[in-house]
C-alpha positions as CSV (number, residue, x, y, z in Angstrom):
1,M,108.4,26.5,112.3
2,S,105.5,25.9,114.6
3,F,107.1,28.2,117.3
4,W,106.9,30.8,114.5
5,N,103.7,30.1,113.7
6,N,102.3,29.8,117.5
7,A,103.8,33.3,117.8
8,I,102.0,35.0,114.5
9,N,98.9,33.6,115.1
10,F,98.5,34.9,118.7
11,F,99.9,38.5,117.3
12,W,98.2,38.9,114.4
13,R,94.4,38.6,114.4
14,A,91.6,39.3,112.2
15,E,91.2,42.9,113.7
16,S,94.9,43.6,113.4
17,F,95.3,44.6,109.5
18,P,91.5,46.6,109.6
19,V,92.8,48.9,112.4
20,L,96.6,49.3,110.9
21,V,95.2,50.8,108.0
22,M,92.4,53.0,110.1
23,V,95.1,54.5,112.2
24,L,97.8,55.0,108.9
25,G,94.3,56.9,107.1
26,I,93.6,58.9,110.5
27,V,97.1,59.9,110.6
28,F,97.4,60.6,107.1
29,L,94.1,63.3,107.2
30,L,95.5,64.9,110.4
31,L,99.0,65.1,109.1
32,H,97.7,67.0,105.9
33,F,94.6,69.3,107.8
34,R,96.2,70.0,110.8
35,K,100.0,71.1,110.6
36,E,100.2,72.7,113.8
37,D,99.5,69.4,116.1
38,H,102.4,67.5,113.9
39,K,104.1,66.7,116.8
40,S,101.6,65.3,118.8
41,I,99.9,63.2,115.9
42,I,103.5,61.7,115.3
43,N,104.0,60.9,119.2
44,T,100.9,59.4,119.2
45,L,101.6,57.4,116.3
46,I,104.8,56.2,117.5
47,F,103.2,55.1,121.0
48,F,100.5,53.2,119.1
49,F,103.6,50.8,117.3
50,V,105.7,50.6,120.5
51,C,102.5,48.9,121.8
52,M,102.2,46.9,118.8
53,V,105.7,46.1,119.1
54,G,104.9,45.2,122.6
55,Q,102.0,42.8,121.4
56,F,104.5,40.8,119.5
57,V,106.7,40.7,122.1
58,S,104.2,39.2,124.4
59,S,103.6,36.8,121.3
60,L,107.0,35.3,121.6
61,I,106.6,35.0,125.4
62,H,103.2,33.2,124.6
63,A,105.1,30.7,122.0
64,L,107.7,30.1,124.7
65,E,104.2,28.5,126.5
66,F,104.5,31.4,129.0
67,T,101.0,31.7,128.9
68,K,99.6,33.7,131.7
69,A,102.6,36.4,131.4
70,A,101.8,36.6,127.5
71,A,97.8,37.3,128.1
72,I,98.9,40.0,130.5
73,L,101.5,41.9,128.5
74,Y,99.6,41.4,125.4
75,E,96.2,42.8,127.1
76,A,98.1,45.8,128.2
77,F,99.5,46.6,125.2
78,V,96.1,46.1,123.2
79,I,95.1,48.4,126.0
80,G,97.8,50.7,125.0
81,G,96.9,50.6,121.3
82,G,93.4,51.6,122.0
83,I,94.1,54.4,123.9
84,A,96.3,56.0,121.0
85,V,93.6,54.7,118.4
86,I,90.6,56.8,120.9
87,R,93.3,59.8,120.9
88,L,93.5,60.0,117.1
89,W,89.9,59.9,116.6
90,G,89.1,62.4,119.0
91,S,91.5,64.7,117.4
92,L,89.8,63.6,113.9
93,L,86.2,64.4,115.4
94,F,86.8,67.6,117.0
95,R,90.1,69.2,114.9
96,I,88.4,68.3,111.7
97,V,85.2,66.7,110.9
98,L,83.4,69.1,113.0
99,P,85.1,72.3,111.9
100,F,84.3,71.3,108.7
101,A,80.9,71.0,109.7
102,R,80.9,74.2,111.3
103,L,80.2,73.0,114.3
104,S,82.2,75.0,117.2
105,S,83.4,72.6,120.0
106,P,85.2,73.5,123.0
107,R,88.8,72.0,123.7
108,I,87.2,70.4,126.6
109,A,84.7,69.0,124.7
110,E,87.5,66.5,123.1
111,D,89.3,66.2,126.7
112,I,86.4,64.9,128.2
113,F,85.4,62.3,124.8
114,V,88.6,60.9,125.3
115,I,88.3,60.4,129.3
116,V,85.1,58.6,128.5
117,G,86.8,56.5,125.8
118,Y,89.7,55.7,127.7
119,V,87.2,54.3,130.6
120,A,84.8,52.5,128.1
121,L,88.3,50.6,126.7
122,G,89.4,49.7,129.9
123,L,85.9,48.0,130.8
124,V,85.6,46.0,127.3
125,R,88.8,44.9,127.6
126,L,87.8,43.9,131.4
127,R,84.7,42.1,130.4
128,Y,86.8,40.3,127.5
129,A,89.5,39.1,130.3
130,G,86.8,37.2,131.9
131,L,86.2,40.1,135.1
132,D,82.3,40.0,136.2
133,L,81.1,43.5,136.0
134,T,78.5,42.9,138.0
135,S,80.4,42.6,141.0
136,I,81.9,45.4,140.2
137,L,78.7,47.3,139.8
138,A,77.3,45.9,143.4
139,T,80.2,47.8,145.1
140,S,80.2,50.9,142.8
141,A,79.1,53.1,145.3
142,M,81.5,52.6,147.6
143,I,84.4,52.4,144.9
144,T,82.4,55.8,143.4
145,A,83.0,57.2,146.6
146,V,86.4,56.6,147.2
147,V,87.5,57.3,143.8
148,A,85.5,60.3,144.1
149,F,87.6,61.1,147.2
150,A,90.8,60.5,145.9
151,M,90.0,62.6,142.7
152,Q,88.1,65.4,144.3
153,D,90.3,67.9,142.6
154,T,90.5,66.7,139.3
155,L,86.8,66.3,139.2
156,G,86.6,69.7,140.6
157,N,88.6,70.9,137.9
158,I,86.9,68.8,134.9
159,L,83.3,70.0,136.5
160,G,84.5,73.8,136.3
161,G,85.9,73.6,133.4
162,L,82.4,72.2,131.7
163,A,80.6,75.1,133.5
164,L,82.9,77.7,132.4
165,Q,82.4,76.6,128.7
166,L,78.5,75.7,128.9
167,D,77.2,79.1,130.7
168,N,79.8,81.4,128.2
169,S,81.0,82.8,131.5
170,V,84.8,83.3,130.0
171,E,85.9,82.1,126.1
172,I,89.1,81.4,124.0
173,G,89.9,85.0,123.0
174,D,88.9,87.1,126.1
175,W,91.2,89.3,128.3
176,I,91.0,88.2,131.9
177,K,92.2,89.5,135.2
178,V,93.0,87.2,138.1
179,D,94.1,89.1,141.2
180,D,97.1,91.0,139.8
181,I,97.6,88.7,136.8
182,S,95.7,89.9,133.3
183,G,95.9,88.1,129.9
184,R,94.2,86.2,127.2
185,V,92.8,83.1,127.4
186,V,94.2,80.5,124.8
187,D,92.7,77.6,125.8
188,I,90.1,76.0,128.0
189,R,91.5,72.1,128.8
190,W,89.9,69.5,131.1
191,R,92.0,70.5,134.4
192,S,92.8,73.9,133.8
193,T,92.4,77.1,131.8
194,L,95.7,78.6,129.9
195,V,95.9,82.4,129.9
196,E,99.3,84.4,128.0
197,T,100.4,87.2,129.4
198,R,101.5,90.8,127.8
199,N,104.8,89.7,129.3
200,W,104.9,86.4,127.1
201,E,104.0,84.1,130.2
202,T,101.6,81.4,130.0
203,V,99.5,81.3,133.3
204,V,98.1,78.1,134.1
205,F,94.8,78.3,136.3
206,P,92.8,75.5,137.8
207,N,89.7,75.3,136.4
208,S,88.5,74.8,140.2
209,Q,90.2,78.0,141.2
210,L,88.0,80.1,138.4
211,M,84.4,78.8,139.9
212,K,85.5,79.5,143.4
213,N,87.0,83.1,142.9
214,K,86.3,85.7,141.2
215,F,88.0,86.7,137.8
216,V,87.5,90.1,136.0
217,V,86.8,89.6,132.0
218,L,88.2,92.7,130.3
219,G,86.5,94.6,127.7
220,R,83.6,93.3,127.2
221,R,80.1,94.8,127.6
222,T,76.5,93.0,126.3
223,D,76.0,94.0,122.1
224,Q,79.0,96.3,122.8
225,P,82.4,95.9,120.8
226,V,85.4,94.8,122.9
227,Q,87.2,97.8,124.4
228,W,88.3,98.5,128.0
229,R,88.7,101.6,129.9
230,R,92.0,103.2,130.9
231,W,92.7,105.7,133.0
232,V,95.5,107.9,132.4
233,W,96.6,110.4,135.8
234,F,98.5,113.4,135.7
235,N,98.6,116.8,138.1
236,V,98.2,120.3,137.6
237,S,98.4,123.4,139.9
238,L,95.5,124.6,141.6
239,N,96.5,128.2,140.0
240,T,94.7,126.8,136.6
241,T,90.9,126.5,136.4
242,P,89.7,123.1,135.8
243,T,87.8,124.5,132.8
244,R,90.7,125.2,130.9
245,V,92.9,122.3,131.7
246,V,89.8,119.7,130.6
247,S,89.3,121.9,127.5
248,A,92.7,121.9,126.2
249,V,93.4,117.6,127.0
250,E,89.7,117.2,125.7
251,N,90.2,118.9,122.0
252,A,93.7,117.7,122.0
253,I,92.9,114.3,122.3
254,L,89.5,114.5,120.4
255,Q,91.2,115.8,117.2
256,A,93.9,113.5,117.7
257,E,94.8,110.3,115.3
258,V,95.8,107.8,118.0
259,N,96.1,104.0,117.3
260,N,93.8,102.0,119.3
261,V,91.9,104.7,121.2
262,S,88.2,104.1,120.8
263,K,86.0,107.3,119.2
264,N,83.0,106.0,120.5
265,P,82.4,106.2,123.8
266,Q,84.8,109.6,123.3
267,P,87.9,109.8,125.7
268,S,86.5,112.4,128.6
269,C,89.3,114.2,131.4
270,V,88.1,114.7,134.7
271,L,89.1,116.5,137.4
272,M,89.2,113.3,140.6
273,E,90.6,115.1,143.4
274,M,92.2,118.4,144.9
275,D,94.9,117.7,147.8
276,K,98.2,117.9,148.6
277,G,99.1,121.3,146.7
278,C,97.7,120.3,143.1
279,A,94.3,119.2,141.5
280,R,94.3,115.4,140.0
281,Y,93.1,114.6,137.0
282,A,92.2,111.6,134.9
283,L,91.9,111.2,131.0
284,R,89.6,108.3,130.6
285,Y,89.8,106.2,126.9
286,W,88.5,103.4,125.7
287,L,91.3,100.6,124.3
288,T,90.7,98.8,121.9
289,D,93.3,96.7,121.5
290,L,94.1,95.0,124.9
291,A,97.4,94.1,124.1
292,V,98.8,97.1,123.9
293,D,97.4,98.9,127.0
294,D,101.1,100.4,128.5
295,T,102.1,101.3,124.8
296,T,98.9,103.4,123.8
297,D,99.0,105.0,127.7
298,A,102.1,106.2,126.6
299,A,100.9,107.5,123.8
300,V,98.0,109.0,125.6
301,R,100.5,110.5,128.1
302,W,102.8,112.5,125.4
303,H,99.4,114.1,123.9
304,I,98.6,115.3,127.6
305,F,101.6,116.8,127.9
306,T,102.0,118.7,124.8
307,A,98.3,119.8,125.0
308,L,99.2,121.2,128.3
309,E,102.3,123.0,127.1
310,R,100.6,124.3,124.5
311,G,98.2,125.8,126.6
312,G,100.9,127.3,129.0
313,I,99.6,125.3,131.8
314,K,102.3,123.1,133.9
315,L,102.3,119.8,135.2
316,A,102.7,120.2,139.4
317,V,103.9,117.5,141.7
318,E,102.9,116.8,145.3
319,E,104.3,119.5,147.8
320,R,107.1,118.9,149.9
321,N,109.8,120.4,151.5
322,V,113.3,120.7,149.1
323,H,116.3,122.6,149.6
324,Y,118.0,124.2,146.4
325,F,120.1,126.8,145.1
326,K,119.2,129.4,142.8
327,E,120.9,130.1,139.9
328,S,122.2,133.7,139.5
329,E,120.4,136.1,137.4
330,K,123.8,136.0,135.3
331,H,123.3,132.5,134.4
332,E,120.1,133.0,134.1
333,E,120.7,135.7,131.4
334,A,123.1,133.7,129.5
335,A,120.7,131.2,128.8
336,H,117.9,133.5,127.9
337,Q,120.1,134.8,125.2
338,R,121.5,131.5,123.7
339,E,117.4,130.7,123.6
340,L,117.0,134.1,121.8
341,M,119.6,133.7,119.2
342,L,118.1,130.1,118.5
343,R,115.0,131.8,117.6
344,I,116.2,134.4,115.6
345,K,118.2,132.1,113.0
346,T,115.0,130.4,113.0
347,L,113.2,133.5,112.1
348,K,115.3,134.3,109.7
349,R,114.7,131.2,107.7
350,V,110.8,132.1,107.2
351,E,110.3,133.4,104.0
352,L,107.2,135.4,105.3
353,L,110.0,137.6,107.8
354,A,113.1,137.8,105.3
355,Q,112.7,141.7,104.7
356,M,112.7,142.0,108.5
357,T,115.4,143.8,110.4
358,D,117.3,142.2,113.2
359,D,115.6,144.4,115.9
360,E,112.3,143.2,114.5
361,L,113.3,139.9,114.4
362,R,113.9,140.0,118.1
363,K,111.2,141.7,119.5
364,L,109.2,138.8,117.3
365,A,111.5,136.2,119.0
366,E,110.5,137.4,122.2
367,R,106.8,136.7,121.8
368,L,107.2,133.5,120.4
369,R,105.9,130.5,122.2
370,Y,107.2,126.6,122.5
371,A,104.2,124.5,121.1
372,P,105.0,120.5,120.8
373,F,102.6,118.4,119.1
374,A,102.6,114.6,119.4
375,K,102.5,112.3,116.7
376,G,98.8,112.1,115.5
377,N,97.9,115.6,116.9
378,I,95.8,117.5,114.1
379,I,97.6,121.2,113.9
380,A,95.0,123.3,111.9
381,K,91.5,121.9,111.1
382,Q,90.5,123.1,107.4
383,G,88.0,125.6,107.3
384,T,88.4,125.9,110.9
385,P,88.0,129.9,112.3
386,A,91.6,131.2,112.3
387,Q,93.3,131.4,115.4
388,H,95.7,134.3,113.9
389,W,98.6,132.0,115.1
390,L,102.3,131.4,112.4
391,F,103.6,127.9,113.6
392,I,107.5,127.6,112.6
393,I,108.6,123.9,112.7
394,I,111.9,123.2,114.7
395,S,111.7,119.6,114.4
396,G,109.8,116.5,113.4
397,E,107.4,116.4,110.2
398,A,103.9,117.4,109.7
399,E,101.4,116.7,106.4
400,V,99.4,119.0,104.8
401,Y,96.5,117.4,103.2
402,L,92.8,118.8,101.7
403,E,89.9,116.8,102.9
404,A,87.0,116.6,100.3
405,A,83.3,116.4,101.0
406,S,83.6,112.7,100.9
407,G,86.2,112.5,103.5
408,E,88.4,111.6,101.1
409,K,92.5,113.2,102.0
410,R,94.8,114.5,99.5
411,I,98.4,115.1,100.7
412,L,99.7,118.3,99.6
413,N,103.2,118.6,101.1
414,V,105.2,117.7,104.0
415,L,107.2,120.3,105.8
416,S,110.0,119.5,108.3
417,K,112.4,122.2,109.8
418,G,112.2,125.3,109.2
419,S,108.9,124.9,107.3
420,F,106.0,127.2,108.5
421,F,102.6,127.1,108.1
422,G,99.4,129.4,108.9
423,E,100.2,133.0,107.6
424,M,97.1,133.6,105.8
425,S,95.3,133.0,109.2
426,L,97.8,135.2,110.9
427,M,97.7,138.1,108.1
428,T,94.1,137.8,106.9
429,G,92.1,136.1,109.4
430,A,90.5,134.1,106.7
431,P,90.0,130.2,107.9
432,R,92.1,127.2,107.8
433,A,92.6,126.4,104.0
434,A,94.2,123.2,104.7
435,S,94.0,120.6,107.3
436,V,97.5,120.0,109.2
437,I,98.5,117.0,111.0
438,A,101.6,115.9,113.1
439,K,103.5,113.3,111.3
440,T,105.9,112.3,113.5
441,D,106.3,114.3,116.9
442,V,106.8,117.9,116.3
443,E,107.8,120.8,118.1
444,C,107.0,124.0,116.9
445,Y,107.6,127.8,117.8
446,R,103.8,129.7,117.6
447,L,103.5,133.6,116.6
448,D,100.3,135.2,117.3
449,K,99.0,138.3,115.6
450,D,99.9,140.8,118.3
451,A,103.3,140.2,118.3
452,F,103.1,140.8,114.6
453,E,101.1,143.8,114.6
454,E,103.1,145.7,117.0
455,I,106.0,145.9,114.2
456,M,103.3,146.1,111.6
457,R,102.3,149.4,112.7
458,E,105.9,151.0,113.1
459,R,106.7,150.1,109.6
460,P,103.6,149.9,107.6
461,S,105.7,148.9,104.4
462,I,106.1,145.4,105.3
463,A,102.5,144.9,104.6
464,D,103.2,145.1,101.2
465,E,106.3,142.5,101.2
466,V,104.2,140.2,103.3
467,A,100.8,140.3,100.5
468,H,103.5,139.1,97.9
469,I,104.6,136.4,99.7
470,L,101.2,135.1,101.1
471,V,99.7,135.4,97.2
472,E,102.5,132.9,96.1
473,R,101.6,130.4,98.8
474,R,97.8,130.9,98.2
475,A,98.4,130.7,94.2
476,Q,100.3,127.6,94.9
477,L,97.1,126.0,97.6
478,D,95.0,127.1,94.7
479,S,97.4,125.4,91.7
480,A,97.6,121.9,93.5
481,M,93.5,122.0,93.6
482,Q,93.4,122.9,90.1
483,N,96.4,121.9,88.6
484,L,97.2,125.2,87.3
485,D,99.9,125.7,84.3
486,D,102.7,128.5,85.1
487,E,101.2,131.1,82.8
488,S,97.7,130.7,84.9
489,L,99.3,130.7,88.2
490,N,101.3,134.1,87.4
491,K,98.1,135.2,86.4
492,V,96.2,134.2,89.7
493,I,99.1,136.2,91.9
494,H,98.7,139.5,89.6
495,K,95.1,139.7,90.4
496,Q,95.4,138.6,93.8
497,H,98.1,140.7,95.3
498,G,96.1,143.9,95.7
499,E,93.2,142.4,97.3
500,V,95.0,140.3,99.7
501,L,97.2,143.7,100.4
502,A,93.7,145.3,101.2
503,T,92.8,142.7,103.3
504,V,96.0,142.5,105.6
505,K,95.9,146.1,105.9
506,R,92.4,146.3,107.3
507,F,92.9,143.3,109.4
508,F,95.5,145.3,110.9
509,G,93.6,148.3,110.7
510,L,96.3,150.1,108.9
């Protein structure tokens, strides 16, 4: 019986129960408020109980009268338990108490606090073990020199982490670039800074490396929102004037709704150099979400391509000597006829052109121009002067909407393959009555006034047929805006037919 009494007395001391209750209480709070740290907290608790078991084992050894070995073993496990307690207190203070008091603290502050606690615990336990600390202090200069030399890299990382935090050189959430690696800072620890890249990689940079070498903080400017200027390059033939290229690209980008492209500062297109048979341009825009650089670049490139294609501007490549075989004229003619038949088939689906003959449709088909639009492009803007173009959608979807003075948008219709719009501007020269935006990537054929005017002069009777269709389409728009019933709609059509017919004839000089 005395064996167990000796063991228990050596193991269970006056401070054991309060320490156990304190540890369980801290663990409960951490598990409740810090669920994301669940694994780390449980591991620390397990380590604490392992140390408790170690202390009990040392008490059994003490009961067997191996007192010196038991004392050393017990002291080691007490220090281990103390390390677990300090770790839990650090988590409680820096992850619950300070955030609750709305005091932000960097992760490295918690690490330094815990390390200092470990050192203090070691010194206190050494003092209780009977070691004279004055002798240590007497030789502290030499010990400090030896320790500093042995841990110069570690100390450099600790001091580097503190410096980064104190002068705000880099903060958690910043995007940085070091050499050819760029990513978002997710943590700054006592030894290293963790950076997550767009490739789902976590790069560990020693703090001393960031202190000794230069790095770039992306998208940060004093008193400005986080946004990063990007460059999208493209080449155009020297035969096209820079003014025309810049105008086509900037107008398209400024009017388009492209995700993550800032409106302030505005995107700009500049001529950068002329070499190797082509002019090299750059579209510069500001990216608002630095995580989606490649996808946004791709969207901007597509807008550039469609804008140049609509403007009849071809992209160019560097001049090289290339040997090729020219296709025969017969092959080219066959391809042209296939394209022409496809265009005629498309024109026949347009209600405005339903009364035209095959010869007239063929003439129009020859004059059609291919006009692609990227998703988000404004194809037509409400209230802008007419451009005298009729658009026929051959793929994709476009959204027709009215925009109030307050900026509120009212969706009128969604146009898809075979739909057409712009007929009122083409036939009367009237300003755009509604806006049209590309809901998806859209491919269109575009017909201008000159092509239509030639046929109108050859057969003026078309004007009456066209006027009737225009009035119906305009009345449908008025009905959507004013909620007209069928009887009122018919009255509007009858009243406006003569006015529209006169406007068409006057516009085309008939």
